[in-house]
C-alpha positions, 0 to 999 in steps of 0.5 A, a space after each residue: 778696532 776702529 769701525 770701517 763705516 765711521 771712517 770711510 768718508 773721512 779717509 776718502 777726503 784725504 785721497 787725491 782728487 782723482 779718487 774723490 771724483 771716481 767715487 762720485 762717478 758712474 761705475 763704468 768710470 770707477 773701473 777704468 783700468 788706466 785711471 786706476 793705474 794712475 791712482 795706484 802709481 800715486 798711491 804706492 809712490 806715497 807708500 814706498 817713501 820713507 817717513 822723512 821723505 813723505 810730503 808735508 804741507 810745505 813740500 806738497 804746496 809746490 809741484 815737482 817736475 817729472 823725470 823724463 828719461 828721453 829728455 835731451 841734455 841741455 846746457 843747464 843739466 850739463 853744468 849742474 853735474 853734481 845734482 842728484 840723478 834721481 827720478 821724481 814722479 807726480 805726487 799729490 797736486 797743489 789743488 788736491 792738497 789745498 782741498 784736503 787741508 780745507 776739509 781737515 779744517 772744516 767741521 762737517 756732519 758726522 761721518 764726514 768730519 776729519 776730526 777723528 784720528 785714523 791710524 793703522 790697526 796694527 801699529 796705531 801710528 801710521 795712516 792706513 792705506 790698505 783694507 783687509 776684506 776678510 778682517 775688515 781692518 785697516 793697515 798701513 803699508 809697512 804692517 800689511 806687507 810684513 812677513 809675519 802679517 796674518 793677512 799675508 799668510 792667510 792670503 786675505 783679500 787686500 784692497 786699497 782703502 778707497 775701494 768701497 765694497 759691501 762687507 763680506 763680498 769679494 771683488 770681481 777680480 778675486 776668485 777662489 779657483 786660481 791655480 796654486 804654485 808650489 816650491 820646487 825645493 820644499 813642495 810648499 805653496 809659494 808665498 813670497 817673491 825674492 827680488 834678488 833671485 827673481 823667483 817665487 819662494 815658500 815659507 821654508 825658503 825664507 828660513 834657509 836659502 833666501 834668508 838674507 835676500 830681500 823678499 815680499 809677499 806675492 800680492 804686494 810684489 805683483 801690484 808693484 810690478 804692475 806699476 813698473 810695467 805701466 811706467 815702462 809703457 809710458 816711457 815707451 810712448 814718451 820715447 817714441 815721441 822724442 825719437 820722432 821729434 829727433 828724426 824731424 830735427 835731423 831732417 831739418 838739420 840736413 836741409 839746413 846743412 845743404 843750404 850752408 854748403 851751397 852758401 859756403 861754396 858761393 862765398 869761397 868762389 867769390 873770395 877766390 875770384 877777388 884774388 884772381 881778379 887782382 892778379 889778372 888786373 896786375 898782369 894786364 897793368 904791367 904788360 900795358 906798361 911794358 908795351 907803352 915803355 917800348 912804344 915811347 922808347 921806339 918813338 924816341 929812337 926813331 926821332 933820334 935816327 931821323 934827326 941823325 939822318 937829317 944831319 947826315 944829309 945836311 953834311 953831305 950837301 955842305 960837303 958837296 957845296 964846298 967841293 964845288 967852291 974849290 974852283 971859285 975865284 975871288 969873294 965867292 970862295 971866301 963866302 963859300 968857306 964861311 957858309 960851309 963852316 957855319 953849317 958844319 958848326 951847326 950840325 956839330 952842335 946839334 949832334 952833340 946835343 942829341 945824346 940818348 941814354 941807353 936804357 933797359 927794362 928791369 923786372 922786379 920779382 914779387 914777394 913770393 912769400 905772398 904766394 904761401 899767404 894767399 894759399 892759406 887765405 880763407 878756411 872752412 870749419 864745422 862749428 856749433 851754430 851759436 858760436 859760428 859768428 864769433 868763429 868766423 869773425 876771429 878767423 877773418 881778423 887773423 887772415 887779414 892780419 896775416 896778409 897785411 903783415 906780408 904786404 908790409 914785408 913786401 914794401 922792400 920790393 920796388 915796382 917795375 921801373 923804367 929808367 928815362 932821361 931827366 927831360 922825360 922822367 917818369 911821374 911818381 905814380 901810386 904803384 899797386 904793390 908799393 906801400 898800399 893795398 887796393 881792392 880790384 873787385 869793382 863790384 864790391 861797394 867796400 872798395 879800398 881808397 887807401 893809396 899812398 904817394 911818395 910826396 903827399 902821403 897824407 893827402 891826395 893830389 890831382 893828375 892830368 890823367 888819373 892813373 897814367 904812368 907818365 908825367 903830362 905837361 900842356 903843350 902849345 897848339 900845333 897848328 900854325 893858324 890860331 884856333 885851327 885844330 889838328 882834327 875834329 869829330 863829333 857831329 850833331 846827331 843821335 847816331 854812333 859817334 854823334 853828339 847833342 849838346 855834350 858837356 863833360 869830357 875826359 881822357 883815360 890812361 889808355 888815351 881814349 876820349 870819353 864824352 858825356 853826350 848830354 841830350 842823348 843821355 849816354 856816354 860815348 868813348 872814342 880812341 885817340 884819333 877820334 874814332 868811335 869805340 863804344 857807348 853806354 847809357 839811356 834816358 831813365 832813373 835806374 842804374 846805368 840810366 841818365 837824365 842829362 849827364 854833365 861832368 865826367 872823369 876817370 880815377 886811378 882804377 880806370 873807373 868812369 865817374 859820371 855826374 847824372 845832373 838832373 837825377 841829382 846823383 853820381 854814377 860809377 862804371 867800369 872802363 867798359 861801361 858796366 854799372 858799379 854803384 851810385 850815390 846821392 839824391 835830391 836835397 840839401 842834406 850832406 850827401 844830397 845834391 841839387 843839380 850837381 855839375 862837375 866831378 874830379 878825383 885825386 890819387 886817394 880816390 876821393 871824389 869832389 862834386 860841384 853842387 851848383 844849386 846848393 852853392 857848395 862842393 862836397 867830398 866823398 870816398 871812392 865808394 860814395 861815402 860822404 866826407 865833408 863839404 864847403 859852402 861858398 856863402 861868405 866867400 867874398 866879404 865885399 859882396 861885389 858879386 852878381 849873385 851866389 857862387 855857382 860852382 861849375 868846373 872843378 879839379 884837384 891841383 898837384 898840391 892837393 888844393 881844389 880849383 872851382 870855377 864860379 860860372 855866374 861870377 866869372 872867377 876862380 876859387 882855390 879851396 884848401 884840401 880840408 875844405 875849410 877855407 878859400 886860399 885864392 880868388 882871381 878873376 872878374 868879368 871881361 875879356 882882357 888878360 886875367 879876366 873871365 867870362 863864364 869859366 867852365 871846365 878845368 883840368 890840371 897838368 902834372 907840372 901844376 898848371 891850371 887849364 880853364 875853358 873860358 867859355 864866353 870868351 871862346 878861349 882856353 886860359 893857362 894859369 900857374 898853380 897860384 892862379 897867375 895867368 901864363 898864356 891864352 889859346 884862342 879857339 875861334 875858327 871858321 867852323 864855329 860861331 859865337 854860340 858855340 862855346 868851349 865847355 870842358 877841356 882835357 889833355 892827351 897823354 902827349 899834352 895836347 889840348 882836347 876841347 869840347 864845345 857846347 852850343 845853345 839849345 836853339 842852335 842845336 835844333 838848327 839843321 844848319 848846325 848839323 855839319 859842325 864838329 864839337 870835339 877838337 884836338 889841338 
């Protein structure tokens, strides 16, 4: 028998660090029940494992991850479904194993050296784990808990090998006055625990009733059961923590879902509002178009009837004259006959040339398949958070492709048309349902700029009034006196309807006259009779504020585009003056400006801006995205200019080219649609035919003519599309002097000239100039 005293310290060296530290601590720490429970867990786990699963030097060097029954399934655990589903508990730590190996390899003093081989007293093979207090022997787990073990049969006191007690003394927990239980079948004291039946049994039961069952001595079973109870307690604590965490997570998820719901409601309303706004805009456009067609036809028929009444009155007068001449004699009768015949022939010819085509308004119904498509637009789905982005992207793509297919199928429908005579034919306009789509949400910065034209599908062209449904041709002035307008408005001042040094001018498709009131830092809108309607803007640098606005125009959507000159930017508004967006800043880079001056748009919605101090023009999309530029350096190789090119006015022609007025060099430049070269350059300083003196604003009519405000010559010049002079309109009148010069020009829907006059700064401050009117319609 191996002496217990000689082996105690070497055995203690092989125990876990918790047991080692427990032997060196005070007695109160040694009897800590929780520490002892942990120790027992580690000890019995090691004991219960088969020899092939006992930790070796290689396996104990790496710590194992404890099994957690409350752990939520993760992606890796779901994917690794074939992995063994078994519980692992903490074994001896890496540090304890290293300390153990270090002590085994050391040669210490007698009693502490691990060179002595310690084996079980019974089998002399395995490492002992239990000490019998009565026999003072050391046993391994298998030998100690065997049914035939003397210590088990005699109910000796079995202690863990690390628990040191004086020989012959019994632990405090062991008493002799414990109650003895007896078997209900045989009356013998119970000695074993049957795991299958969950009862205590005697020695006789093991031979008959429970001979094939798995059973073990009571004391060992109680120790194992206590370990199981301890583990269950630990699992309840872990489960409590996991459930509380899950509750907190559920609360956070509920709050996040409420937020997602509110955002989804907002997105749905915004998306559906786009469709509703598009339908409302289309309805308003069609109703306005029908009303304008009715007015045009009524005016035509009224003029026709008035002419017929005039012919009728003339015939009646001729007839009366001829009847009176019947009583005449001599030469008077012959003269009356000749005069009467001439009048009858004149009225007859006039009547034959007054043919009016009978017309009707034809309504083309929409593609009702689009209704079903619109009903299926947008959707909401519940999806995991990590896949939400890809799901929404694919759904949005499918929705757009479906709607695009429907719109393409709708191209077989022709827009609402109005048949008119060839002399007053309709212009081929970009219809909102034919061969293109557009966004009607003016507050969306991603507004579509794709518009297709019948004859210029690859590039946009200029229009006299962007978006107007009829062709506009410039007409001569109506007044018999040169330079005298039909009416004037816009006196000097700061009140409603008054202006101060205005520069920009345009006419929208409703016939309203829009003026950039420069020194008052506002935009004013007048009706076609010059009556004030509304205004917007003030001095400042914020959205909707101006610092000396200059050029102004409208686009096919009815938006108002304003050059905010001294803020070095462009601002876009709705037709009622609500701010939409702005772009540009001070600088020389692409998309930046140094005192921009004028602006024009084409049927594609592209915006061209004259960048004066940078000596260039720049082209943008309808939402202000930079496209390209053209710099005028080297535009005149002969270098016979007074200075660098100073682009002032600008417009698109009906062929897509761009006309620019060079203010300081008294000339007009034609740039190709790609802004890559100058096609034509005409003009020199002077007042003769084909000469210019500080040309300013420009506009085109729908027949291709170019109308230019020749400011210092006080006239308007009309050119062909190739910049050949056609005629001039003298604007000198008694109400103006040499300091009042035409700065910009526009055309009414009827083709009449609207001219804006700019006065010099000192003249504007002169009180004698306050009676002048600076906006004139000829």
